[in-house]
N, C-alpha and C positions, 0 to 999 in steps of 0.2 A: 446090323441087319436084323430084321424080325422075320422069322419064318411063320408059316401058317400054324405050325405046332406051338410055337411060342405064343402067338396070339390066342390060340385055343386055351393054353394053360393060364394065360392072364385072365381070360373070361371066366374060367373055372374058379380061379382065386377070388374074383370079384363077385360072381353070381352063383357059385356052386354049380349044380347041374341045371339050374333054371335059366338057360339061354339057348338060343337057336344057332346051331352050328352054321346054318346057311347065312346068318348075319356076318359071321367072320369071313366066309367065302366072298360075300358081296363087298365087304370092306377091302379085302385083298384085291379083288378085281378092280374096284374103283380107284384105290390108292396106288397100286403098282404101276406107275407111269411107264417104266421101261420094260415091263413084262418079264422080269427075271424070277418071279415067284416069291420074292422077298420084299419087305419094305425097308428102304433106307431111312436114315434119320430125316432127310429132307422130304421124302414122300410122307413120312409120319407127320411132320410139321404141317405140310400142306393139307393133310386130311384132318388134323386136329384143330385147325384154326376155325373159329366160329365167325359167322358173318357179323354178329353183333359185338363181339369182343375178342381180343387176342389173349390166349393163355400165356403166362410168362414163360420165357425160354427155360428157366430153371425147372419149372414144373413139368414141361414137356420132356426135357432131357431126363428128368428123374423117372418119369413113367416109362420112357423108352428103355432106359437102363434096367429098370425092374423087369420088364418083359423080355429083354434080350438075354436069355438064360446062358447062352454059350459065349457071350461077349464079343461076337463078331460084328 
């Protein structure tokens, strides 16, 4: 599971302070299909899939694991 705080930390790691926190909130709102305030791996996968191409499962799993600081 990814919390909002974990996503914020991931954005900070990638973009430093040059990102809009509202983008993270919009991502959470869009992707959190069950409304529990966290992103499951399946919700992450559905959000990360591009219309033009699919990212490999290994890459998506790796990014999810990197962001999931507490391992839940």
